[in-house]
C-alpha positions as CSV (number, residue, x, y, z in Angstrom):
1,X,-3.0,-9.9,-3.3
2,X,-3.1,-5.7,-3.5
3,X,-6.4,-6.2,-1.5
4,X,-4.7,-8.0,1.3
5,X,-1.3,-5.7,1.5
6,X,-3.4,-2.7,1.6
7,X,-5.6,-3.7,4.6
8,X,-3.0,-5.2,6.4
9,X,-1.1,-2.2,6.5
10,X,-4.4,-0.5,7.3
11,X,-4.8,-2.6,10.3
12,X,-1.5,-2.3,11.6
13,X,-1.3,1.1,11.5
14,X,-4.5,1.5,13.2
15,X,-3.7,-0.9,16.0
16,X,-0.6,1.3,16.5
17,X,-2.5,4.3,16.6
18,X,-4.7,2.5,19.4
19,X,-2.0,1.5,21.4
20,X,0.2,4.5,21.0
21,X,-0.3,7.4,24.2
22,X,2.7,9.3,23.5
23,X,2.2,12.2,20.6
24,X,5.3,12.1,19.3
25,X,5.3,8.0,18.6
26,X,1.5,8.7,16.7
27,X,3.4,11.3,14.4
28,X,6.1,8.6,14.0
29,X,3.4,5.7,13.1
30,X,1.6,8.4,11.0
31,X,4.7,9.2,9.1
32,X,4.8,5.7,8.4
33,X,1.8,5.0,7.3
34,X,1.7,7.5,4.5
35,X,4.9,6.8,3.3
36,X,3.6,2.3,3.4
37,X,0.4,3.6,1.8
38,X,2.8,5.0,-0.7
39,X,5.4,1.9,-1.8
40,X,1.3,0.1,-2.1
41,X,0.0,2.1,-4.6
42,X,3.2,1.9,-6.3
43,X,3.3,-1.5,-6.2
44,X,-0.5,-1.7,-7.4
45,X,0.2,1.1,-10.4
46,X,3.1,-0.7,-11.5
47,X,1.2,-4.6,-11.2
48,X,-2.0,-2.8,-13.0
49,X,0.6,-1.2,-15.8
50,X,1.9,-4.9,-17.1
51,X,-1.2,-6.0,-17.2
52,X,-2.3,-2.9,-19.5
53,X,1.5,-3.2,-20.9
54,X,0.2,-7.2,-21.5
55,X,-3.1,-7.2,-23.0
56,X,-2.7,-4.3,-25.6
57,X,0.2,-6.6,-27.4
58,X,-1.2,-8.5,-30.2
59,X,-1.2,-12.2,-30.1
60,X,-0.2,-13.4,-33.3
61,X,-1.9,-16.2,-34.7
């Protein structure tokens, strides 16, 4: 799921950069791309942390 989100974000940003001709529009797209990448990284880090915390807890036998 994380790879899909990351791929979709990069694809959308790359497509927008190819279409954008205006310098201001390109700057806006790059800014939005950076924000989206940060959110995706935070989401992935959160999921990894949840997995690690779940694996660290011992199971009762």
